[in-house]
C-alpha positions in Angstrom: 90.4 112.4 99.4 91.4 110.1 96.4 94.1 111.4 94.1 92.9 110.0 90.9 95.0 110.7 87.6 93.6 112.5 84.7 93.4 109.3 82.7 91.1 108.0 85.5 87.4 108.2 85.0 84.6 107.9 87.5 83.9 104.1 86.8 87.2 103.2 87.9 86.5 103.7 91.6 83.8 101.7 91.6 85.6 98.8 89.4 88.3 99.0 92.2 85.9 99.3 94.9 84.1 96.0 93.7 87.0 93.9 93.2 88.3 94.8 96.6 85.0 94.1 98.3 84.7 90.9 96.4 88.5 89.7 96.3 88.1 89.3 92.4 85.8 90.3 89.7 84.5 89.9 85.9 83.1 93.0 84.0 80.2 90.7 83.3 80.0 90.1 87.3 80.2 93.8 88.1 77.2 94.4 85.3 75.2 91.7 86.8 76.0 92.2 90.6 77.5 95.6 91.1 76.1 99.2 91.3 78.0 99.6 88.0 75.7 101.0 85.7 77.9 101.3 82.7 77.8 98.5 79.9 79.6 95.1 80.1 82.0 96.4 77.3 82.9 99.9 78.9 83.4 98.0 82.2 85.7 95.7 80.2 87.9 98.3 78.7 88.3 100.1 82.2 89.7 97.2 83.7 92.0 96.7 80.9 93.0 100.3 81.5 93.2 99.7 85.0 95.4 96.6 84.5 97.7 98.4 82.1 98.2 101.2 84.7 99.0 98.4 87.7 95.7 99.0 89.7 94.6 95.4 88.5 96.0 92.0 87.5 94.1 90.1 84.7 94.1 86.7 85.7 92.6 85.2 82.7 88.9 84.3 81.5 87.9 88.1 82.3 88.7 88.2 86.0 90.6 90.6 87.7 92.3 91.1 91.3 93.4 94.5 92.9 96.9 94.9 93.1 98.8 96.9 96.0 98.8 99.8 94.1 95.3 99.6 93.7 94.5 99.0 97.4 97.1 102.3 98.2 94.9 104.3 95.8 91.7 103.5 97.3 93.2 103.9 100.9 94.0 107.4 99.5 98.0 106.9 99.8 98.8 106.6 96.2 98.3 109.6 93.5 97.5 107.9 90.2 98.5 111.4 88.6 102.1 111.4 89.8 102.4 108.0 90.9 103.5 109.1 94.4 102.8 107.6 97.6 101.3 110.5 99.7 102.0 111.1 103.1 99.3 111.0 105.8 99.6 114.8 106.2 98.9 115.6 102.5 102.2 115.5 101.1 103.9 113.1 98.8 106.7 110.6 99.8 109.7 109.9 98.0 108.9 106.4 97.0 107.0 105.5 93.4 104.5 103.4 92.9 105.2 99.9 91.1 102.9 100.6 88.5 103.2 99.7 84.7 103.3 103.2 84.1 106.5 104.1 85.5 108.2 101.7 82.8 106.9 103.9 79.9 
């Protein structure tokens, strides 16, 4: 089970999955190639939010790559509500994710 924060939407998982599978991606590519049934503009907004939170990195020209925290979230090892890593037994670890949200 993934531990998504209150700030996340359903499309965020699809965006992260697409970028992990393809190693990088742009909102335009995700709209045209992927199974993401949202407008390019909405996908772009979610990509910006995911980058702001530290799950994606924006490389420029609308291209994004997934971060270690993004990988950890998809692998059910990061709770993006508390920004704590999750142990395999479901408990939270003491270490905190290196997210942009931790500095705010």
